Biopython code that builds the backbone (N, CA, C, O; Angstrom):
import numpy as np
from Bio.PDB.StructureBuilder import StructureBuilder

atoms = [
    (1, "MET", "N", (-93.489, 63.526, -93.348)),
    (1, "MET", "CA", (-93.836, 63.211, -94.721)),
    (1, "MET", "C", (-93.742, 61.695, -94.899)),
    (1, "MET", "O", (-92.768, 61.071, -94.478)),
    (2, "ALA", "N", (-94.741, 61.126, -95.513)),
    (2, "ALA", "CA", (-94.775, 59.685, -95.742)),
    (2, "ALA", "C", (-94.075, 59.330, -97.053)),
    (2, "ALA", "O", (-94.116, 60.086, -98.024)),
    (3, "THR", "N", (-93.443, 58.181, -97.056)),
    (3, "THR", "CA", (-92.834, 57.634, -98.262)),
    (3, "THR", "C", (-93.537, 56.328, -98.573)),
    (3, "THR", "O", (-93.728, 55.495, -97.687)),
    (4, "HIS", "N", (-93.921, 56.146, -99.822)),
    (4, "HIS", "CA", (-94.605, 54.933, -100.246)),
    (4, "HIS", "C", (-93.826, 54.301, -101.390)),
    (4, "HIS", "O", (-93.411, 54.984, -102.327)),
    (5, "ASN", "N", (-93.638, 53.020, -101.305)),
    (5, "ASN", "CA", (-92.961, 52.278, -102.366)),
    (5, "ASN", "C", (-93.933, 51.260, -102.937)),
    (5, "ASN", "O", (-94.719, 50.656, -102.206)),
    (6, "ILE", "N", (-93.873, 51.079, -104.236)),
    (6, "ILE", "CA", (-94.707, 50.061, -104.869)),
    (6, "ILE", "C", (-93.836, 49.193, -105.761)),
    (6, "ILE", "O", (-92.780, 49.615, -106.231)),
    (7, "ASN", "N", (-94.295, 47.995, -105.979)),
    (7, "ASN", "CA", (-93.625, 47.083, -106.904)),
    (7, "ASN", "C", (-94.546, 46.833, -108.079)),
    (7, "ASN", "O", (-95.717, 46.496, -107.901)),
    (8, "LEU", "N", (-94.019, 46.996, -109.276)),
    (8, "LEU", "CA", (-94.771, 46.724, -110.493)),
    (8, "LEU", "C", (-94.166, 45.509, -111.169)),
    (8, "LEU", "O", (-92.950, 45.314, -111.181)),
    (9, "SER", "N", (-95.037, 44.710, -111.721)),
    (9, "SER", "CA", (-94.519, 43.595, -112.515)),
    (9, "SER", "C", (-93.884, 44.157, -113.785)),
    (9, "SER", "O", (-94.096, 45.322, -114.123)),
    (10, "ASP", "N", (-93.123, 43.349, -114.474)),
    (10, "ASP", "CA", (-92.516, 43.803, -115.732)),
    (10, "ASP", "C", (-93.597, 44.240, -116.715)),
    (10, "ASP", "O", (-93.431, 45.228, -117.430)),
    (11, "THR", "N", (-94.689, 43.509, -116.747)),
    (11, "THR", "CA", (-95.781, 43.847, -117.663)),
    (11, "THR", "C", (-96.427, 45.166, -117.271)),
    (11, "THR", "O", (-96.710, 45.996, -118.135)),
    (12, "GLU", "N", (-96.663, 45.372, -115.980)),
    (12, "GLU", "CA", (-97.250, 46.637, -115.527)),
    (12, "GLU", "C", (-96.328, 47.802, -115.859)),
    (12, "GLU", "O", (-96.796, 48.863, -116.273)),
    (13, "GLU", "N", (-95.025, 47.616, -115.681)),
    (13, "GLU", "CA", (-94.066, 48.667, -116.016)),
    (13, "GLU", "C", (-94.100, 48.980, -117.514)),
    (13, "GLU", "O", (-94.082, 50.145, -117.912)),
    (14, "LYS", "N", (-94.150, 47.943, -118.329)),
    (14, "LYS", "CA", (-94.214, 48.158, -119.780)),
    (14, "LYS", "C", (-95.491, 48.887, -120.163)),
    (14, "LYS", "O", (-95.474, 49.757, -121.034)),
    (15, "CYS", "N", (-96.590, 48.541, -119.523)),
    (15, "CYS", "CA", (-97.874, 49.185, -119.827)),
    (15, "CYS", "C", (-97.851, 50.659, -119.423)),
    (15, "CYS", "O", (-98.346, 51.507, -120.164)),
    (16, "LEU", "N", (-97.288, 50.970, -118.267)),
    (16, "LEU", "CA", (-97.181, 52.373, -117.876)),
    (16, "LEU", "C", (-96.197, 53.126, -118.764)),
    (16, "LEU", "O", (-96.392, 54.313, -119.025)),
    (17, "ALA", "N", (-95.142, 52.458, -119.232)),
    (17, "ALA", "CA", (-94.200, 53.095, -120.144)),
    (17, "ALA", "C", (-94.886, 53.453, -121.457)),
    (17, "ALA", "O", (-94.519, 54.434, -122.103)),
    (18, "TYR", "N", (-95.858, 52.679, -121.846)),
    (18, "TYR", "CA", (-96.656, 52.969, -123.041)),
    (18, "TYR", "C", (-97.525, 54.206, -122.812)),
    (18, "TYR", "O", (-97.718, 55.015, -123.720)),
    (19, "ALA", "N", (-98.051, 54.347, -121.579)),
    (19, "ALA", "CA", (-98.998, 55.414, -121.270)),
    (19, "ALA", "C", (-98.334, 56.714, -120.828)),
    (19, "ALA", "O", (-98.974, 57.765, -120.851)),
    (20, "SER", "N", (-97.064, 56.663, -120.427)),
    (20, "SER", "CA", (-96.426, 57.841, -119.852)),
    (20, "SER", "C", (-94.922, 57.831, -120.134)),
    (20, "SER", "O", (-94.307, 56.773, -120.257)),
    (21, "VAL", "N", (-94.359, 59.003, -120.231)),
    (21, "VAL", "CA", (-92.917, 59.122, -120.437)),
    (21, "VAL", "C", (-92.169, 58.627, -119.209)),
    (21, "VAL", "O", (-91.109, 58.013, -119.328)),
    (22, "SER", "N", (-92.722, 58.894, -118.028)),
    (22, "SER", "CA", (-92.074, 58.522, -116.773)),
    (22, "SER", "C", (-93.080, 57.826, -115.858)),
    (22, "SER", "O", (-94.074, 58.426, -115.449)),
    (23, "THR", "N", (-92.818, 56.568, -115.540)),
    (23, "THR", "CA", (-93.698, 55.828, -114.634)),
    (23, "THR", "C", (-93.755, 56.524, -113.283)),
    (23, "THR", "O", (-94.838, 56.697, -112.724)),
    (24, "PHE", "N", (-92.606, 56.925, -112.750)),
    (24, "PHE", "CA", (-92.579, 57.597, -111.454)),
    (24, "PHE", "C", (-93.416, 58.864, -111.481)),
    (24, "PHE", "O", (-94.226, 59.089, -110.582)),
    (25, "ASN", "N", (-93.232, 59.694, -112.502)),
    (25, "ASN", "CA", (-93.991, 60.945, -112.585)),
    (25, "ASN", "C", (-95.484, 60.689, -112.691)),
    (25, "ASN", "O", (-96.281, 61.426, -112.110)),
    (26, "TRP", "N", (-95.873, 59.654, -113.425)),
    (26, "TRP", "CA", (-97.292, 59.345, -113.570)),
    (26, "TRP", "C", (-97.868, 58.950, -112.221)),
    (26, "TRP", "O", (-98.930, 59.440, -111.837)),
    (27, "ILE", "N", (-97.182, 58.066, -111.492)),
    (27, "ILE", "CA", (-97.654, 57.613, -110.180)),
    (27, "ILE", "C", (-97.676, 58.786, -109.201)),
    (27, "ILE", "O", (-98.642, 58.958, -108.457)),
    (28, "ASP", "N", (-96.627, 59.580, -109.202)),
    (28, "ASP", "CA", (-96.547, 60.739, -108.315)),
    (28, "ASP", "C", (-97.690, 61.708, -108.595)),
    (28, "ASP", "O", (-98.339, 62.191, -107.666)),
    (29, "ASN", "N", (-97.935, 61.991, -109.855)),
    (29, "ASN", "CA", (-99.007, 62.898, -110.238)),
    (29, "ASN", "C", (-100.374, 62.342, -109.841)),
    (29, "ASN", "O", (-101.223, 63.082, -109.344)),
    (30, "ALA", "N", (-100.587, 61.056, -110.055)),
    (30, "ALA", "CA", (-101.874, 60.458, -109.706)),
    (30, "ALA", "C", (-102.140, 60.558, -108.205)),
    (30, "ALA", "O", (-103.247, 60.904, -107.793)),
    (31, "ALA", "N", (-101.142, 60.260, -107.397)),
    (31, "ALA", "CA", (-101.310, 60.313, -105.942)),
    (31, "ALA", "C", (-101.529, 61.746, -105.464)),
    (31, "ALA", "O", (-102.414, 62.003, -104.647)),
    (32, "ARG", "N", (-100.729, 62.670, -105.970)),
    (32, "ARG", "CA", (-100.863, 64.068, -105.535)),
    (32, "ARG", "C", (-102.192, 64.669, -105.982)),
    (32, "ARG", "O", (-102.801, 65.441, -105.241)),
    (33, "ASN", "N", (-102.645, 64.327, -107.175)),
    (33, "ASN", "CA", (-103.908, 64.860, -107.656)),
    (33, "ASN", "C", (-105.075, 64.306, -106.836)),
    (33, "ASN", "O", (-106.007, 65.044, -106.515)),
    (34, "ARG", "N", (-105.032, 63.014, -106.495)),
    (34, "ARG", "CA", (-106.111, 62.447, -105.675)),
    (34, "ARG", "C", (-106.112, 63.067, -104.285)),
    (34, "ARG", "O", (-107.175, 63.315, -103.717)),
    (35, "ALA", "N", (-104.929, 63.318, -103.736)),
    (35, "ALA", "CA", (-104.838, 63.982, -102.436)),
    (35, "ALA", "C", (-105.412, 65.398, -102.514)),
    (35, "ALA", "O", (-106.094, 65.842, -101.591)),
    (36, "ARG", "N", (-105.140, 66.102, -103.605)),
    (36, "ARG", "CA", (-105.682, 67.457, -103.794)),
    (36, "ARG", "C", (-107.201, 67.435, -103.826)),
    (36, "ARG", "O", (-107.852, 68.272, -103.200)),
    (37, "ILE", "N", (-107.762, 66.487, -104.548)),
    (37, "ILE", "CA", (-109.221, 66.366, -104.627)),
    (37, "ILE", "C", (-109.798, 66.074, -103.245)),
    (37, "ILE", "O", (-110.796, 66.672, -102.843)),
    (38, "ALA", "N", (-109.171, 65.158, -102.525)),
    (38, "ALA", "CA", (-109.639, 64.828, -101.171)),
    (38, "ALA", "C", (-109.546, 66.048, -100.262)),
    (38, "ALA", "O", (-110.450, 66.290, -99.462)),
    (39, "GLN", "N", (-108.470, 66.816, -100.373)),
    (39, "GLN", "CA", (-108.322, 68.024, -99.560)),
    (39, "GLN", "C", (-109.458, 68.994, -99.822)),
    (39, "GLN", "O", (-110.023, 69.556, -98.883)),
    (40, "GLU", "N", (-109.797, 69.196, -101.079)),
    (40, "GLU", "CA", (-110.904, 70.089, -101.418)),
    (40, "GLU", "C", (-112.212, 69.588, -100.805)),
    (40, "GLU", "O", (-112.992, 70.383, -100.281)),
    (41, "GLU", "N", (-112.456, 68.283, -100.866)),
    (41, "GLU", "CA", (-113.673, 67.707, -100.299)),
    (41, "GLU", "C", (-113.698, 67.879, -98.780)),
    (41, "GLU", "O", (-114.725, 68.246, -98.210)),
    (42, "ILE", "N", (-112.571, 67.615, -98.132)),
    (42, "ILE", "CA", (-112.475, 67.729, -96.673)),
    (42, "ILE", "C", (-112.728, 69.170, -96.240)),
    (42, "ILE", "O", (-113.507, 69.410, -95.317)),
    (43, "ILE", "N", (-112.085, 70.122, -96.890)),
    (43, "ILE", "CA", (-112.245, 71.527, -96.512)),
    (43, "ILE", "C", (-113.673, 71.993, -96.758)),
    (43, "ILE", "O", (-114.213, 72.766, -95.966)),
    (44, "GLU", "N", (-114.284, 71.544, -97.824)),
    (44, "GLU", "CA", (-115.682, 71.900, -98.087)),
    (44, "GLU", "C", (-116.586, 71.399, -96.963)),
    (44, "GLU", "O", (-117.454, 72.132, -96.490)),
    (45, "LYS", "N", (-116.388, 70.162, -96.537)),
    (45, "LYS", "CA", (-117.179, 69.605, -95.435)),
    (45, "LYS", "C", (-116.927, 70.372, -94.142)),
    (45, "LYS", "O", (-117.857, 70.636, -93.380)),
    (46, "LEU", "N", (-115.665, 70.730, -93.895)),
    (46, "LEU", "CA", (-115.323, 71.466, -92.687)),
    (46, "LEU", "C", (-115.979, 72.834, -92.677)),
    (46, "LEU", "O", (-116.560, 73.227, -91.665)),
    (47, "VAL", "N", (-115.903, 73.565, -93.773)),
    (47, "VAL", "CA", (-116.495, 74.903, -93.840)),
    (47, "VAL", "C", (-117.997, 74.817, -93.585)),
    (47, "VAL", "O", (-118.544, 75.624, -92.833)),
    (48, "GLU", "N", (-118.659, 73.859, -94.195)),
    (48, "GLU", "CA", (-120.099, 73.685, -93.967)),
    (48, "GLU", "C", (-120.374, 73.413, -92.485)),
    (48, "GLU", "O", (-121.281, 74.004, -91.899)),
    (49, "HIS", "N", (-119.596, 72.527, -91.892)),
    (49, "HIS", "CA", (-119.776, 72.176, -90.472)),
    (49, "HIS", "C", (-119.530, 73.382, -89.573)),
    (49, "HIS", "O", (-120.328, 73.660, -88.678)),
    (50, "CYS", "N", (-118.447, 74.090, -89.801)),
    (50, "CYS", "CA", (-118.117, 75.247, -88.964)),
    (50, "CYS", "C", (-119.167, 76.344, -89.100)),
    (50, "CYS", "O", (-119.556, 76.948, -88.100)),
    (51, "ASN", "N", (-119.626, 76.609, -90.300)),
    (51, "ASN", "CA", (-120.654, 77.629, -90.500)),
    (51, "ASN", "C", (-121.958, 77.230, -89.825)),
    (51, "ASN", "O", (-122.619, 78.063, -89.204)),
    (52, "ARG", "N", (-122.324, 75.983, -89.942)),
    (52, "ARG", "CA", (-123.583, 75.484, -89.364)),
    (52, "ARG", "C", (-123.545, 75.515, -87.833)),
    (52, "ARG", "O", (-124.575, 75.698, -87.185)),
    (53, "ASN", "N", (-122.347, 75.336, -87.262)),
    (53, "ASN", "CA", (-122.213, 75.232, -85.808)),
    (53, "ASN", "C", (-121.482, 76.416, -85.170)),
    (53, "ASN", "O", (-121.087, 76.344, -84.007)),
    (54, "ASN", "N", (-121.303, 77.491, -85.915)),
    (54, "ASN", "CA", (-120.622, 78.690, -85.414)),
    (54, "ASN", "C", (-119.274, 78.372, -84.772)),
    (54, "ASN", "O", (-118.982, 78.812, -83.660)),
    (55, "ILE", "N", (-118.469, 77.612, -85.482)),
    (55, "ILE", "CA", (-117.125, 77.235, -85.027)),
    (55, "ILE", "C", (-116.118, 78.008, -85.864)),
    (55, "ILE", "O", (-116.251, 78.102, -87.084)),
    (56, "GLN", "N", (-115.114, 78.559, -85.199)),
    (56, "GLN", "CA", (-114.081, 79.291, -85.912)),
    (56, "GLN", "C", (-113.267, 78.331, -86.769)),
    (56, "GLN", "O", (-112.819, 77.285, -86.300)),
    (57, "LEU", "N", (-113.089, 78.696, -88.006)),
    (57, "LEU", "CA", (-112.350, 77.884, -88.966)),
    (57, "LEU", "C", (-110.854, 78.093, -88.777)),
    (57, "LEU", "O", (-110.398, 79.229, -88.644)),
    (58, "ALA", "N", (-110.105, 77.031, -88.766)),
    (58, "ALA", "CA", (-108.644, 77.124, -88.691)),
    (58, "ALA", "C", (-108.115, 77.840, -89.929)),
    (58, "ALA", "O", (-108.781, 77.897, -90.962)),
    (59, "VAL", "N", (-106.911, 78.383, -89.807)),
    (59, "VAL", "CA", (-106.309, 79.140, -90.907)),
    (59, "VAL", "C", (-105.305, 78.261, -91.636)),
    (59, "VAL", "O", (-104.409, 77.684, -91.020)),
    (60, "GLY", "N", (-105.461, 78.163, -92.944)),
    (60, "GLY", "CA", (-104.543, 77.393, -93.783)),
    (60, "GLY", "C", (-105.058, 75.989, -94.032)),
    (60, "GLY", "O", (-105.727, 75.397, -93.185)),
    (61, "ALA", "N", (-104.741, 75.470, -95.194)),
    (61, "ALA", "CA", (-105.252, 74.160, -95.613)),
    (61, "ALA", "C", (-104.808, 73.037, -94.687)),
    (61, "ALA", "O", (-105.619, 72.181, -94.334)),
    (62, "ASP", "N", (-103.534, 73.019, -94.285)),
    (62, "ASP", "CA", (-103.051, 71.961, -93.401)),
    (62, "ASP", "C", (-103.831, 71.962, -92.088)),
    (62, "ASP", "O", (-104.264, 70.912, -91.613)),
    (63, "ALA", "N", (-104.004, 73.146, -91.508)),
    (63, "ALA", "CA", (-104.731, 73.269, -90.241)),
    (63, "ALA", "C", (-106.200, 72.908, -90.416)),
    (63, "ALA", "O", (-106.808, 72.335, -89.512)),
    (64, "GLN", "N", (-106.769, 73.230, -91.555)),
    (64, "GLN", "CA", (-108.180, 72.914, -91.792)),
    (64, "GLN", "C", (-108.399, 71.420, -91.943)),
    (64, "GLN", "O", (-109.385, 70.889, -91.433)),
    (65, "VAL", "N", (-107.508, 70.739, -92.628)),
    (65, "VAL", "CA", (-107.623, 69.283, -92.740)),
    (65, "VAL", "C", (-107.512, 68.659, -91.352)),
    (65, "VAL", "O", (-108.290, 67.767, -91.011)),
    (66, "GLN", "N", (-106.558, 69.118, -90.555)),
    (66, "GLN", "CA", (-106.414, 68.590, -89.186)),
    (66, "GLN", "C", (-107.656, 68.883, -88.353)),
    (66, "GLN", "O", (-108.110, 68.028, -87.594)),
    (67, "GLN", "N", (-108.202, 70.077, -88.490)),
    (67, "GLN", "CA", (-109.406, 70.438, -87.747)),
    (67, "GLN", "C", (-110.579, 69.549, -88.142)),
    (67, "GLN", "O", (-111.377, 69.159, -87.289)),
    (68, "ALA", "N", (-110.686, 69.230, -89.410)),
    (68, "ALA", "CA", (-111.773, 68.360, -89.867)),
    (68, "ALA", "C", (-111.683, 66.991, -89.203)),
    (68, "ALA", "O", (-112.703, 66.417, -88.819)),
    (69, "TYR", "N", (-110.476, 66.469, -89.067)),
    (69, "TYR", "CA", (-110.298, 65.190, -88.372)),
    (69, "TYR", "C", (-110.538, 65.344, -86.873)),
    (69, "TYR", "O", (-111.180, 64.492, -86.258)),
    (70, "ASP", "N", (-110.029, 66.420, -86.284)),
    (70, "ASP", "CA", (-110.203, 66.640, -84.850)),
    (70, "ASP", "C", (-111.674, 66.752, -84.467)),
    (70, "ASP", "O", (-112.092, 66.238, -83.430)),
    (71, "LEU", "N", (-112.453, 67.422, -85.302)),
    (71, "LEU", "CA", (-113.887, 67.596, -85.036)),
    (71, "LEU", "C", (-114.711, 66.401, -85.508)),
    (71, "LEU", "O", (-115.933, 66.380, -85.362)),
    (72, "GLU", "N", (-114.030, 65.412, -86.075)),
    (72, "GLU", "CA", (-114.681, 64.215, -86.618)),
    (72, "GLU", "C", (-115.707, 64.546, -87.701)),
    (72, "GLU", "O", (-116.733, 63.882, -87.840)),
    (73, "VAL", "N", (-115.394, 65.598, -88.463)),
    (73, "VAL", "CA", (-116.186, 65.941, -89.634)),
    (73, "VAL", "C", (-115.924, 64.908, -90.723)),
    (73, "VAL", "O", (-116.814, 64.575, -91.505)),
    (74, "VAL", "N", (-114.699, 64.409, -90.765)),
    (74, "VAL", "CA", (-114.319, 63.361, -91.710)),
    (74, "VAL", "C", (-113.590, 62.258, -90.959)),
    (74, "VAL", "O", (-113.068, 62.468, -89.864)),
    (75, "LYS", "N", (-113.566, 61.096, -91.559)),
    (75, "LYS", "CA", (-112.851, 59.933, -91.031)),
    (75, "LYS", "C", (-112.035, 59.342, -92.166)),
    (75, "LYS", "O", (-112.297, 59.610, -93.339)),
    (76, "THR", "N", (-111.054, 58.544, -91.811)),
    (76, "THR", "CA", (-110.290, 57.863, -92.853)),
    (76, "THR", "C", (-111.187, 56.817, -93.514)),
    (76, "THR", "O", (-112.172, 56.369, -92.927)),
    (77, "ALA", "N", (-110.839, 56.441, -94.721)),
    (77, "ALA", "CA", (-111.591, 55.395, -95.417)),
    (77, "ALA", "C", (-111.538, 54.092, -94.634)),
    (77, "ALA", "O", (-112.510, 53.337, -94.631)),
    (78, "ALA", "N", (-110.424, 53.818, -93.973)),
    (78, "ALA", "CA", (-110.293, 52.612, -93.166)),
    (78, "ALA", "C", (-111.268, 52.649, -91.987)),
    (78, "ALA", "O", (-111.871, 51.629, -91.655)),
    (79, "GLN", "N", (-111.426, 53.810, -91.353)),
    (79, "GLN", "CA", (-112.380, 53.936, -90.253)),
    (79, "GLN", "C", (-113.809, 53.712, -90.742)),
    (79, "GLN", "O", (-114.590, 53.018, -90.091)),
    (80, "VAL", "N", (-114.144, 54.291, -91.870)),
    (80, "VAL", "CA", (-115.490, 54.132, -92.430)),
    (80, "VAL", "C", (-115.744, 52.668, -92.766)),
    (80, "VAL", "O", (-116.816, 52.138, -92.471)),
    (81, "GLN", "N", (-114.768, 52.019, -93.377)),
    (81, "GLN", "CA", (-114.896, 50.598, -93.721)),
    (81, "GLN", "C", (-115.111, 49.761, -92.469)),
    (81, "GLN", "O", (-115.972, 48.881, -92.448)),
    (82, "GLN", "N", (-114.332, 50.032, -91.423)),
    (82, "GLN", "CA", (-114.468, 49.278, -90.180)),
    (82, "GLN", "C", (-115.843, 49.478, -89.559)),
    (82, "GLN", "O", (-116.443, 48.523, -89.065)),
    (83, "GLU", "N", (-116.344, 50.692, -89.577)),
    (83, "GLU", "CA", (-117.673, 50.972, -89.040)),
    (83, "GLU", "C", (-118.743, 50.221, -89.825)),
    (83, "GLU", "O", (-119.693, 49.700, -89.241)),
    (84, "LEU", "N", (-118.593, 50.165, -91.141)),
    (84, "LEU", "CA", (-119.556, 49.425, -91.956)),
    (84, "LEU", "C", (-119.526, 47.938, -91.615)),
    (84, "LEU", "O", (-120.570, 47.296, -91.505)),
    (85, "GLU", "N", (-118.326, 47.403, -91.449)),
    (85, "GLU", "CA", (-118.212, 45.994, -91.094)),
    (85, "GLU", "C", (-118.761, 45.716, -89.703)),
    (85, "GLU", "O", (-119.388, 44.680, -89.484)),
    (86, "ASP", "N", (-118.534, 46.631, -88.755)),
    (86, "ASP", "CA", (-119.029, 46.462, -87.395)),
    (86, "ASP", "C", (-120.552, 46.520, -87.327)),
    (86, "ASP", "O", (-121.163, 45.891, -86.464)),
    (87, "ASN", "N", (-121.168, 47.284, -88.247)),
    (87, "ASN", "CA", (-122.614, 47.461, -88.220)),
    (87, "ASN", "C", (-123.376, 46.436, -89.039)),
    (87, "ASN", "O", (-124.606, 46.457, -89.068)),
    (88, "LYS", "N", (-122.665, 45.542, -89.702)),
    (88, "LYS", "CA", (-123.337, 44.486, -90.464)),
    (88, "LYS", "C", (-123.964, 43.499, -89.480)),
    (88, "LYS", "O", (-123.329, 43.068, -88.517)),
    (89, "VAL", "N", (-125.184, 43.165, -89.737)),
    (89, "VAL", "CA", (-125.872, 42.217, -88.848)),
    (89, "VAL", "C", (-126.214, 40.961, -89.591)),
    (89, "VAL", "O", (-126.796, 40.042, -89.015)),
]
sb = StructureBuilder()
sb.init_structure("model")
sb.init_model(0)
sb.init_chain("A")
sb.init_seg("    ")
for serial, (resi, resn, name, xyz) in enumerate(atoms, 1):
    if name == "N":
        sb.init_residue(resn, " ", resi, " ")
    sb.init_atom(name, np.array(xyz, "f"), 0.0, 1.0, " ", f" {name:<3s}", serial, name[0])
structure = sb.get_structure()
């Protein structure tokens, strides 16, 4: 499990305190919700790929996300960015 720490300026903290009862809960919720959305997108791409290529789908969300990376159905955003930079002429 990854741990991420962020530093907010006093002004950023005050602004989040205005928008939310708990800054930590707001940040935690935002990160988890974005991860959930990405998981849904990854699994959708994997299912399409497996169906199109007659590949057995892994069982469970964790295994399916790993399978999507293993089969190179998806790449990290950093990998995509690097490929775009490498292909610039």
